N, C-alpha and C positions, 0 to 999 in steps of 0.2 A: 414182359417188358412193354409190350404194345399197349396194354390196358393202363399201365402207369403213365404213359407219355401222351396218349391220344385223348383229347378233351371230349366231353360229351358222353363218355362211357361211365358205367357204374363204378364208383370209387372202390378200390381194392382195400380191404382192411389191412392195416399195417402188420397185424399179427400174422397174416398169411405170408407176407414178404419175409418176416423174421423167420418163420418156420421153414420156408423154402430155402433161404440162404444158410440156415443151420444144418439142414439135412441133405441138400443136393450133393450129388457125386462130383468130386473135383475133376474126374476124368471127363464127365459130360460137359462141365463148364468149359473145358479147354477145347472142345469141339466147336464151340460157338463164341469166340472171344468178343466179337462185335456186339452180340446180344447181351453179354455180361456187362459191357460198358453201358449199354442202353438201360439195363436193369438198375445199375447203380445210379444213373442219372434220374431214372424214374422214382427210385426210393427217395432221393433228395427232393424231387419235385413234390412227391406226396407229403413229405414232412413239412415242406414250406407251405403247402396248401392248408395244413392244419396249424400253422404258426407255432410249430414245435419241432425245430430242426434237429434237436438232440435225439429224437426217436429214430433218426436215420443211422446213428452211429453203430448200434449193435449189428444190424444186418450188413452194413458196409464192412465192419470188422470181420464178420464171418466170410464175406466174399474175398477180401484182400488176403486173408490167411489160408484160403482154400484154393483159389483160382490159380495163382502162379505156382510153378514147381517148387520154388523156394522164395523166401522174403527178399532175397538179394536180386530177384528179377523185377525190373521196373515195368509197371503196367499202367494203363489209363486210370485204374482204380486208385492209385496212390495219391495223385493230386486231389481227386474228388474227396477221398476219405480225410486227408489232412486239412483241407479247406473247411470241411464240415466241423472237425474237431476244434479248429482255431476260431471259427465264427461263433461257436457255442461256448467257448472257453472250457471245453472238456478235454484236457490235455492228457490225462492218464492213459486212455486207450491208444493214443498215438505213440507212446514211448516204446512199446515193444517193436513197432514197425521202424521207428527211427533208429533203434539200436542196431539194426542190421544194415551195413553199408550196401548201396546199390553197386553191383559188379556185373550184372548180366542184363543185356538188352537184346531181346530176340524178336525181330520184326515178324518172323514166320509164325510165332505163337500169338503175337499181339499186333496184327496188321493195322489197327487203328491208332497205334501209339504215335504221338507226334513229338517233335523237338521241344515244343512248348511244355509238354507234360514233365519233361526232365527239369526244366527251369522252375516251373510252378511247384513241383514236389520239394526240391531242395530249398527254394526261397521260403515256402510256407513252413517247412520243417525247421528252418532257422528261426522263424518267428515264434513257433511253438516253444522251442528251447529257450529263446530269449525271454519269453513271458514267464518261464519257470526259473529265470536267472541262471540258467546253465549256459553261460556266455561262451565258454571255450568250445562247446559243441556247436552252438549257434554260429560261431565264427567259421568253423569248418564247413558247414552247410552253405553259408553265404559266399565263402571263398570259392566253392565249386561253381556257383552261379556266375560270379564275377569273371572267373577264368575260363568260362565256357566259350567256344568259338562262336562267332556271329552266325546266326541262322542264314542260310543261303536265300537269295532273293526269291520271294514267292511263298516261303513257308510262313505259317501263321505265327504271329507275335502277340505278346500280351497286350491287352488293351488297358487294363488298370484295376488292380485289386482294391478292395475297399478297406475298411478300417479293421484293425486287429487289436487285441487287448494290449495294454501297456505301451502303446505307441510303437508296436513292433510288427505289424503285419497286415495281410490282406484279408478281405472279407469275401462274401459269396459272389460278388458281381463281376468277376474278371471277364473282360470282353476279348474278342479276337479280331485282328485285322491282318491284312496281307503284309508280309515283311518286305521292306525296301532294301534289304541287305545291311541295315544298320543294327547296332546292338539293341537287344530287347529292353523295353522299359523296366522289366524286372531286374536286369543286370545293372542298370543305373541306380535303382533303388537299393539293391543289395550292396553296391559299392559304398553308398552313404552309410548304411547300417554297419558295414564292416569296419569303417574308420572309427565310428563311435564306440563300437564294442572293443576295439583295440585300446582306446583310451580307458575304458572301464577295466580291462584286464591288465594292462601294462603301464598305464599312465602316459602313454605316448603311442604314436603309430609305430609300426614295426621298423626298428632303426637300422642304421648301417652296421656292417660287421667287417672286422679286419680280415684281410687276405695276406698270407705270408708267401713271399717268393724270394728267390736267390738270384743274384746277378754277379757276373765276373767283373772285377775292377782291376785294370792294369795300372801298376804304379810307374813312376818315372824311371825306376831302375830296371823295368822290364818284368818284374815279378807280378804274379796274378794273385789277387785276394778275392775270396768269396764274401760277399756282403749281403746280409738279409735286408729285405725291403718290405715294409708293411704298407699296404694300400687299403684304404677304407672305401668299400664299395658304396654305391648310391643306396639310400634307403628304399626299401620296397614295401610301401604301405599296402599296396594291392598286389595280387598275384603277378608273377612274371609275365604270363601270357594274357594280359588284360587288353581288350580292345581299346584303341587310342581314344575313342569317343567316351568310353566309360571312365578312363583315367582323368578326364578333364574336370572331374569334380573338385580338383584343386582350386579352380576359379570360383567355386560356389561359397556360400556362407559357411559350409562345413570346413573349408580350408582355413578361414579366419578363426574358427573355433579351435581347430587343431593347433594352429600356431600360437594361440594365447594360452593353451592348456599346459600345465595345471596352475601356474603361479599367478596369473592375472585374473582373479575372481571377478573383479568389477567389470573387466572387459568381457569375460565369458558371459556374465549375466546380461550385459548390454547387447551382446550378439543374439542371445536368446530372445530378449525383448524386441529387438529391432526386426528379427526375422520370425517372430512367433507365428504369423499367419502361414508362412511358407513351410515351417517345420511341422506344423500341426494340421495343415490342410489335407483333406481327403476327397477324392472323387472316385466313384465306382466304375464309371465307363470312360472310354476313349483314352484317358491319360492316367498314368500312375503318379500319385502324389506321395509326399514324404511320410507323414504320420510318424515322425521320429521324436516328437517332443518328450515322450516317456523315457526313451533311451538317453536323450541329451540331458534330461534332469538327473538321471542316475549318474551319468558321467560328471555332471557339475557337483553332485553330492560327494563324489569320491575325490574331487580335485584337491581339497585341503590335505587329504591323507597322502596322495601322491607327492604333493609339494613338501610335506614334512619328511617323507621318505627320502626325497632328494637332499634335504638338509643334512641327513645323517651321513651323506657321502662327503660333506665338507667340514662339518663342525663336530667337536667332541662334546661340548656343553653349550647350552643356550637357555636363556630364561624363557618362561612362558610368554611374557610380553614380546620378546624378540621374535619368537616363533610366530606369534600372532601378526606382527608387522610384516614378516616375510611371506606368510601365506594369505594375508588379507582378512584375518579374523580379528575384530576389535575387542571382543569380549574374552577376557583372560580365562574365565570359568569355562567357556566353550572350548578354548584351546586345550585346557586341562582334560576336559571330557574326551576330546578327539584323541589326544595322546594316550590316555589310559585305555581307550577302546582299542587303539592300535597295538598297545603292549599286550592286552588281554588276548587279542586274536593272533598274536605272533607275527604281526607285520613289521614291527621294529623291536630291537632289544635295547631297552632304555629303562631308566629309573628317574623318579621325580623327588627332589629333596623338599624339605619343609619350607624353604624359602622360595620355591618355585623354579629351581634350577633343574633342567633336564639334562641328564648325562647319557650320551649314546654309547653303546658298546657294539662290538662285532657280533654278527649273528652266531648263535650257538651251532655247532656242527649238527648236521641232520642225521638223526638216528634211523638207520635202515635195518629192518628186521629180515629174517630169512623168508618170512611169508611175503613181504613186499617184493623181494627179489624173485621169488617163485611166481608171483602174480605177473610181474613185468615180463619174465621169460615166457610165461604161457601166452600172454598177448602177442609177444614178438613171434612166437611159433605159429600162432593163428594167422597173423598177417603174412608171414612167409609162405604159408600154405595157400592163402588166397592169391598172392602174387604169382606163385608157381602155376596155379590153375589158370590164371589169366594169361600167362605167357604161353602155356600149352594151347589154350584156346586161340590165341592170336596166330600161333604157328600153324594151326589147322585152317586158318582163314584163306579161302581161295583168292580173295581180293588182295590180301597181304602178300601171298606167295607170288601172284602174278606181277605185282609191283616190284617185289624183290628180284624176280627173274629179269624183268625189263631193266631194272637199275643195274644189274650185273652185266647184262649184254650191252646196254647203252646208258652210260651214267647220266646223260642229259634227259633220259626218258621220264624219270621221276622228278617232278619239280619240287618235291620236298613236302613238309608238313602242311603248307598252304593247300596243296591238292587234297590232302586227307581231310581238311576242314570243310571241303565242299565249296570253296570259293576260288575264283581265278587268281593266280599269282599277281600281286601288285594291285588287286582291287581294293577298294576302301574297306571292305569287310575283312580283308586279310591283314590289316595293319595291326601290329602288336607294339606294345611299349615296354621297355625295360628301364625307363627313367624313373627317378624318384617322383612321387606324386607331390611331395612337399620338400 
């Protein structure tokens, strides 16, 4: 690792690095975790010196699959490897890594692991998945970043990733600055991407949901009647435990875009044109910029489809011209093309008559095979096993047990989850919001 990082020494052939990473003992790697991180950075530096960053991917892949006890263990190699894959647009090698959720963080085995590594890994992972149009999985990764607690004052915070493909990600130049106890720039950027991806997936940000409760009502004659009450909770476009500063994206141009979506196509295009520089700007150092124009254009492209789908909730029949006026498409042939495409892809259940009348019908019942049920049950069993292991691991934690004992002996001793987040109760970094972003 020293020869790769120190200037003025004879250049190491990349084939040597590849052979070493492919054949080195995993046990030996775990005895020197800091040297492994330096080796990974040196490989990237060597590839950059040759202006061929993609040659760093095979040795980095060998390291990341051999060094940790399992792929579920987060290491400093994870953000290095994913950033390299994203920068070079080589996404396939990253997919086996992203398929395994991170459930283990062991500082004893990776003493050089930082809080920023967790944010960069999940943020960059979301960018890789979004570039592949796997938006549901990208949503999960960005949601982890947005809902993460604010880094305590003094920990390193993201400086600013560069450009990623498809308007969805960072590049190789992420900087590091001292945290002031405020949300990371990566959390702010992930929140913006999260909102746009929700529009692509659902045609709206995550909406309100009804909650059913029962109340006792006493009549004038003294009898008591049980009455059901339905309360619609506030919409949670961002995760429940989102830092308040991150949730303030409601006041940005993204808020205006969400409010106009999907029916007002002219307004949406106007917002994109007016804020094109902000949506597409990129800077590699100091500050994280949006670089979300690619995602926003994909959301705009899907807006007519979501608008037509909303019409099926109100109308049974509509002419193609009427649909065009409702969704903002003036060309009747374009409306026909969109409707036929939606029918072909199973997005709506409808038919088009010869005179251009579109008749909407209820969606056909979803056919579920035994194989589908078995697959879902298998996934549920795997998740249950992971949760059980995490619960047992937490029960063995000395820190958790000591807090539980203190809480039992003195209920005021444990100040609650804010203490677990590493910030003082009531401090700015401990502020959470449960309000609707829009």
